[in-house]
TIVO-585584 format. One record per atom (N, C-alpha, C, CB): x negated, y, z; residue number from 1; residue in one letter; atom name. Coordinates in Angstrom, 3 decimals, always signed. Glycine has a CB too. Example, Ala and Ser with C-alpha at 12.3 -4.5 7.8 and 13.67 -1.06 7.14 Angstrom:
BEGIN
R         px         py         pz    nr   rest   atom
R    -13.190     -5.690     +7.800     1      a      N
R    -12.300     -4.500     +7.800     1      a     CA
R    -13.200     -3.300     +7.800     1      a      C
R    -11.308     -4.473     +9.046     1      a     CB
R    -12.850     -2.250     +7.080     2      s      N
R    -13.670     -1.060     +7.140     2      s     CA
R    -12.900     +0.030     +7.870     2      s      C
R    -14.084     -0.598     +5.725     2      s     CB
This chain:
BEGIN
R         px         py         pz    nr   rest   atom
R    -88.776    +91.730   +118.669     1      m      N
R    -89.762    +91.428   +117.651     1      m     CA
R    -89.198    +90.373   +116.717     1      m      C
R    -91.087    +90.954   +118.283     1      m     CB
R    -89.320    +90.606   +115.425     2      g      N
R    -88.808    +89.670   +114.451     2      g     CA
R    -89.851    +88.661   +114.019     2      g      C
R    -88.291    +90.405   +113.263     2      g     CB
R    -89.402    +87.697   +113.251     3      v      N
R    -90.292    +86.684   +112.702     3      v     CA
R    -90.822    +87.194   +111.361     3      v      C
R    -89.555    +85.307   +112.537     3      v     CB
R    -92.094    +86.990   +111.120     4      y      N
R    -92.743    +87.467   +109.903     4      y     CA
R    -93.814    +86.465   +109.500     4      y      C
R    -93.354    +88.887   +110.107     4      y     CB
R    -94.444    +86.693   +108.361     5      n      N
R    -95.616    +85.935   +107.936     5      n     CA
R    -96.791    +86.894   +107.806     5      n      C
R    -95.352    +85.189   +106.590     5      n     CB
R    -97.981    +86.416   +108.090     6      n      N
R    -99.200    +87.187   +107.857     6      n     CA
R    -99.591    +87.033   +106.394     6      n      C
R   -100.359    +86.721   +108.800     6      n     CB
R   -100.156    +88.090   +105.822     7      v      N
R   -100.526    +88.089   +104.409     7      v     CA
R   -102.039    +88.232   +104.266     7      v      C
R    -99.800    +89.228   +103.651     7      v     CB
R   -102.644    +87.323   +103.512     8      e      N
R   -104.071    +87.418   +103.202     8      e     CA
R   -104.258    +88.476   +102.120     8      e      C
R   -104.649    +86.034   +102.742     8      e     CB
R   -104.724    +89.641   +102.511     9      f      N
R   -104.942    +90.733   +101.568     9      f     CA
R   -105.907    +91.708   +102.222     9      f      C
R   -103.593    +91.440   +101.169     9      f     CB
R   -106.878    +92.189   +101.456    10      k      N
R   -107.843    +93.158   +101.962    10      k     CA
R   -107.911    +94.332   +101.008    10      k      C
R   -109.240    +92.518   +102.143    10      k     CB
R   -108.065    +95.523   +101.568    11      c      N
R   -108.194    +96.731   +100.770    11      c     CA
R   -108.815    +97.812   +101.643    11      c      C
R   -106.814    +97.186   +100.201    11      c     CB
R   -109.011    +98.978   +101.064    12      q      N
R   -109.473   +100.123   +101.828    12      q     CA
R   -108.296   +101.033   +102.123    12      q      C
R   -110.581   +100.886   +101.074    12      q     CB
R   -108.315   +101.633   +103.300    13      c      N
R   -107.273   +102.599   +103.658    13      c     CA
R   -107.385   +103.799   +102.720    13      c      C
R   -107.397   +103.045   +105.160    13      c     CB
R   -106.299   +104.182   +102.053    14      p      N
R   -106.353   +105.336   +101.162    14      p     CA
R   -106.497   +106.652   +101.925    14      p      C
R   -105.109   +105.380   +100.299    14      p     CB
R   -106.274   +106.616   +103.229    15      n      N
R   -106.354   +107.816   +104.053    15      n     CA
R   -107.776   +108.070   +104.564    15      n      C
R   -105.395   +107.703   +105.228    15      n     CB
R   -108.458   +107.009   +105.063    16      c      N
R   -109.776   +107.208   +105.679    16      c     CA
R   -110.875   +106.322   +105.102    16      c      C
R   -109.679   +106.963   +107.149    16      c     CB
R   -110.529   +105.340   +104.261    17      g      N
R   -111.523   +104.472   +103.644    17      g     CA
R   -111.892   +103.235   +104.442    17      g      C
R   -112.737   +105.242   +103.392    17      g     CB
R   -111.315   +103.059   +105.628    18      e      N
R   -111.591   +101.881   +106.461    18      e     CA
R   -111.132   +100.608   +105.745    18      e      C
R   -110.887   +102.008   +107.841    18      e     CB
R   -111.880    +99.510   +105.910    19      r      N
R   -111.479    +98.223   +105.327    19      r     CA
R   -110.309    +97.666   +106.131    19      r      C
R   -112.677    +97.208   +105.309    19      r     CB
R   -109.258    +97.260   +105.432    20      l      N
R   -108.034    +96.789   +106.086    20      l     CA
R   -107.746    +95.337   +105.757    20      l      C
R   -106.851    +97.652   +105.679    20      l     CB
R   -107.184    +94.641   +106.724    21      d      N
R   -106.579    +93.327   +106.541    21      d     CA
R   -105.532    +93.188   +107.645    21      d      C
R   -107.662    +92.155   +106.593    21      d     CB
R   -104.932    +92.034   +107.789    22      g      N
R   -103.927    +91.876   +108.841    22      g     CA
R   -102.550    +92.387   +108.460    22      g      C
R   -104.379    +92.578   +110.070    22      g     CB
R   -102.164    +92.229   +107.207    23      f      N
R   -100.856    +92.679   +106.746    23      f     CA
R    -99.776    +91.649   +107.077    23      f      C
R   -100.887    +92.950   +105.238    23      f     CB
R    -98.528    +92.106   +107.084    24      q      N
R    -97.394    +91.233   +107.396    24      q     CA
R    -96.289    +91.425   +106.364    24      q      C
R    -96.858    +91.515   +108.820    24      q     CB
R    -95.422    +90.406   +106.251    25      t      N
R    -94.277    +90.474   +105.347    25      t     CA
R    -93.075    +89.774   +105.959    25      t      C
R    -94.622    +89.849   +103.988    25      t     CB
R    -91.905    +90.245   +105.588    26      y      N
R    -90.649    +89.565   +105.907    26      y     CA
R    -90.117    +88.865   +104.661    26      y      C
R    -89.600    +90.567   +106.460    26      y     CB
R    -90.841    +89.000   +103.540    27      d      N
R    -90.442    +88.406   +102.272    27      d     CA
R    -90.576    +86.885   +102.345    27      d      C
R    -91.292    +88.974   +101.112    27      d     CB
R    -89.719    +86.179   +101.646    28      g      N
R    -89.761    +84.716   +101.670    28      g     CA
R    -89.132    +84.178   +102.939    28      g      C
R    -91.200    +84.216   +101.547    28      g     CB
R    -89.673    +83.092   +103.438    29      e      N
R    -89.153    +82.464   +104.651    29      e     CA
R    -90.118    +82.737   +105.808    29      e      C
R    -88.953    +80.928   +104.444    29      e     CB
R    -89.869    +83.789   +106.606    30      p      N
R    -90.768    +84.124   +107.708    30      p     CA
R    -90.805    +83.023   +108.767    30      p      C
R    -90.345    +85.440   +108.345    30      p     CB
R    -92.013    +82.502   +109.025    31      m      N
R    -92.178    +81.430   +110.013    31      m     CA
R    -93.517    +81.551   +110.733    31      m      C
R    -92.068    +80.055   +109.338    31      m     CB
R    -94.064    +82.754   +110.850    32      f      N
R    -95.376    +82.983   +111.464    32      f     CA
R    -96.480    +82.201   +110.756    32      f      C
R    -95.339    +82.600   +112.942    32      f     CB
R    -96.382    +82.117   +109.421    33      l      N
R    -97.394    +81.449   +108.609    33      l     CA
R    -98.361    +82.487   +108.052    33      l      C
R    -96.738    +80.638   +107.460    33      l     CB
R    -99.477    +82.039   +107.530    34      t      N
R   -100.369    +82.901   +106.762    34      t     CA
R   -100.169    +82.544   +105.297    34      t      C
R   -101.879    +82.733   +107.203    34      t     CB
R    -99.787    +83.545   +104.491    35      v      N
R    -99.477    +83.336   +103.078    35      v     CA
R   -100.393    +84.202   +102.223    35      v      C
R    -97.988    +83.656   +102.782    35      v     CB
R   -100.498    +83.860   +100.954    36      t      N
R   -101.277    +84.680   +100.030    36      t     CA
R   -100.423    +85.850    +99.549    36      t      C
R   -101.781    +83.836    +98.827    36      t     CB
R   -101.080    +86.916    +99.165    37      a      N
R   -100.355    +88.066    +98.627    37      a     CA
R    -99.592    +87.683    +97.363    37      a      C
R   -101.324    +89.220    +98.332    37      a     CB
R   -100.133    +86.753    +96.582    38      a      N
R    -99.484    +86.332    +95.338    38      a     CA
R    -98.140    +85.657    +95.577    38      a      C
R   -100.390    +85.392    +94.576    38      a     CB
R    -97.893    +85.183    +96.793    39      s      N
R    -96.653    +84.455    +97.072    39      s     CA
R    -95.524    +85.339    +97.598    39      s      C
R    -96.926    +83.368    +98.064    39      s     CB
R    -95.766    +86.651    +97.725    40      v      N
R    -94.737    +87.554    +98.248    40      v     CA
R    -94.574    +88.756    +97.328    40      v      C
R    -95.091    +88.018    +99.678    40      v     CB
R    -93.471    +89.471    +97.487    41      a      N
R    -93.200    +90.645    +96.658    41      a     CA
R    -93.617    +91.945    +97.331    41      a      C
R    -91.731    +90.703    +96.314    41      a     CB
R    -93.706    +91.943    +98.663    42      n      N
R    -94.073    +93.161    +99.376    42      n     CA
R    -94.651    +92.818   +100.744    42      n      C
R    -92.856    +94.091    +99.526    42      n     CB
R    -95.413    +93.754   +101.299    43      f      N
R    -95.975    +93.581   +102.638    43      f     CA
R    -96.391    +94.940   +103.179    43      f      C
R    -97.184    +92.599   +102.618    43      f     CB
R    -96.759    +94.974   +104.440    44      h      N
R    -97.068    +96.240   +105.100    44      h     CA
R    -98.086    +96.031   +106.214    44      h      C
R    -95.790    +96.881   +105.661    44      h     CB
R    -98.650    +97.128   +106.685    45      g      N
R    -99.596    +97.069   +107.793    45      g     CA
R   -100.144    +98.439   +108.105    45      g      C
R   -100.732    +96.112   +107.480    45      g     CB
R   -100.946    +98.503   +109.148    46      g      N
R   -101.476    +99.781   +109.595    46      g     CA
R   -102.985    +99.795   +109.665    46      g      C
R   -100.913   +100.128   +110.930    46      g     CB
R   -103.532   +100.993   +109.706    47      c      N
R   -104.968   +101.209   +109.839    47      c     CA
R   -105.270   +101.519   +111.299    47      c      C
R   -105.461   +102.362   +108.903    47      c     CB
R   -106.090   +100.688   +111.924    48      d      N
R   -106.470   +100.918   +113.319    48      d     CA
R   -107.361   +102.143   +113.473    48      d      C
R   -107.179    +99.696   +113.876    48      d     CB
R   -108.058   +102.529   +112.412    49      n      N
R   -108.984   +103.656   +112.489    49      n     CA
R   -108.263   +105.004   +112.506    49      n      C
R   -109.950   +103.610   +111.323    49      n     CB
R   -107.341   +105.221   +111.564    50      c      N
R   -106.696   +106.538   +111.459    50      c     CA
R   -105.207   +106.520   +111.781    50      c      C
R   -106.889   +107.084   +110.077    50      c     CB
R   -104.626   +105.325   +111.940    51      g      N
R   -103.210   +105.229   +112.282    51      g     CA
R   -102.259   +105.275   +111.103    51      g      C
R   -102.864   +106.312   +113.206    51      g     CB
R   -102.783   +105.284   +109.877    52      a      N
R   -101.908   +105.309   +108.695    52      a     CA
R   -101.114   +104.008   +108.603    52      a      C
R   -102.737   +105.527   +107.399    52      a     CB
R    -99.884   +104.106   +108.106    53      w      N
R    -99.017   +102.951   +107.860    53      w     CA
R    -98.893   +102.804   +106.361    53      w      C
R    -97.604   +103.115   +108.540    53      w     CB
R    -99.157   +101.598   +105.832    54      l      N
R    -99.130   +101.363   +104.392    54      l     CA
R    -98.093   +100.320   +104.039    54      l      C
R   -100.502   +100.931   +103.891    54      l     CB
R    -97.412   +100.540   +102.923    55      e      N
R    -96.471    +99.568   +102.375    55      e     CA
R    -96.876    +99.284   +100.933    55      e      C
R    -94.991   +100.089   +102.458    55      e     CB
R    -96.876    +98.008   +100.566    56      f      N
R    -97.268    +97.563    +99.233    56      f     CA
R    -96.108    +96.833    +98.573    56      f      C
R    -98.514    +96.654    +99.301    56      f     CB
R    -96.001    +96.978    +97.249    57      a      N
R    -95.013    +96.235    +96.459    57      a     CA
R    -95.618    +95.969    +95.086    57      a      C
R    -93.654    +97.025    +96.339    57      a     CB
R    -95.056    +95.016    +94.383    58      r      N
R    -95.532    +94.700    +93.030    58      r     CA
R    -95.006    +95.729    +92.032    58      r      C
R    -95.092    +93.271    +92.613    58      r     CB
R    -95.865    +96.085    +91.077    59      d      N
R    -95.408    +96.934    +89.984    59      d     CA
R    -94.877    +96.046    +88.855    59      d      C
R    -96.560    +97.860    +89.475    59      d     CB
R    -94.514    +96.625    +87.736    60      d      N
R    -93.936    +95.865    +86.626    60      d     CA
R    -94.916    +94.856    +86.016    60      d      C
R    -93.462    +96.817    +85.551    60      d     CB
R    -96.215    +95.056    +86.239    61      n      N
R    -97.233    +94.140    +85.718    61      n     CA
R    -97.642    +93.080    +86.734    61      n      C
R    -98.454    +94.918    +85.283    61      n     CB
R    -97.028    +93.087    +87.906    62      g      N
R    -97.335    +92.097    +88.931    62      g     CA
R    -98.461    +92.471    +89.870    62      g      C
R    -97.665    +90.828    +88.289    62      g     CB
R    -99.061    +93.643    +89.668    63      a      N
R   -100.134    +94.103    +90.557    63      a     CA
R    -99.531    +94.797    +91.771    63      a      C
R   -101.104    +95.059    +89.810    63      a     CB
R   -100.225    +94.732    +92.887    64      f      N
R    -99.741    +95.419    +94.077    64      f     CA
R   -100.152    +96.878    +94.053    64      f      C
R   -100.265    +94.741    +95.343    64      f     CB
R    -99.215    +97.740    +94.389    65      i      N
R    -99.474    +99.167    +94.507    65      i     CA
R    -99.009    +99.632    +95.875    65      i      C
R    -98.767    +99.966    +93.376    65      i     CB
R    -99.620   +100.690    +96.353    66      v      N
R    -99.192   +101.294    +97.611    66      v     CA
R    -97.929   +102.088    +97.317    66      v      C
R   -100.318   +102.206    +98.239    66      v     CB
R    -96.841   +101.748    +97.992    67      t      N
R    -95.579   +102.456    +97.764    67      t     CA
R    -95.313   +103.502    +98.831    67      t      C
R    -94.427   +101.473    +97.718    67      t     CB
R    -96.014   +103.423    +99.958    68      a      N
R    -95.845   +104.416   +101.015    68      a     CA
R    -97.085   +104.440   +101.892    68      a      C
R    -94.585   +104.117   +101.861    68      a     CB
R    -97.513   +105.647   +102.243    69      v      N
R    -98.577   +105.833   +103.227    69      v     CA
R    -98.087   +106.890   +104.193    69      v      C
R    -99.947   +106.247   +102.556    69      v     CB
R    -98.008   +106.536   +105.446    70      t      N
R    -97.613   +107.483   +106.474    70      t     CA
R    -98.807   +107.667   +107.395    70      t      C
R    -96.346   +106.995   +107.262    70      t     CB
R    -99.385   +108.853   +107.388    71      a      N
R   -100.555   +109.122   +108.221    71      a     CA
R   -100.125   +109.740   +109.544    71      a      C
R   -101.545   +110.051   +107.490    71      a     CB
R   -100.841   +109.387   +110.592    72      k      N
R   -100.576   +109.987   +111.906    72      k     CA
R   -101.214   +111.340   +111.982    72      k      C
R   -101.088   +109.097   +113.043    72      k     CB
């Protein structure tokens, strides 16, 4: 298991609509801290309801977009 930071970010699962939080990032200096989404370039996490895996990254305007969704 690697070192990561938790990311404060909430959204709905694009696969099932469940409310999600509990994202993680390796961006920046991972030290098991809780960081804001604004302080990182990318993060990821999963949906406990449907098992989808989501990855987020900033677009050219600085907004976060889903770059990958892997559904079980």
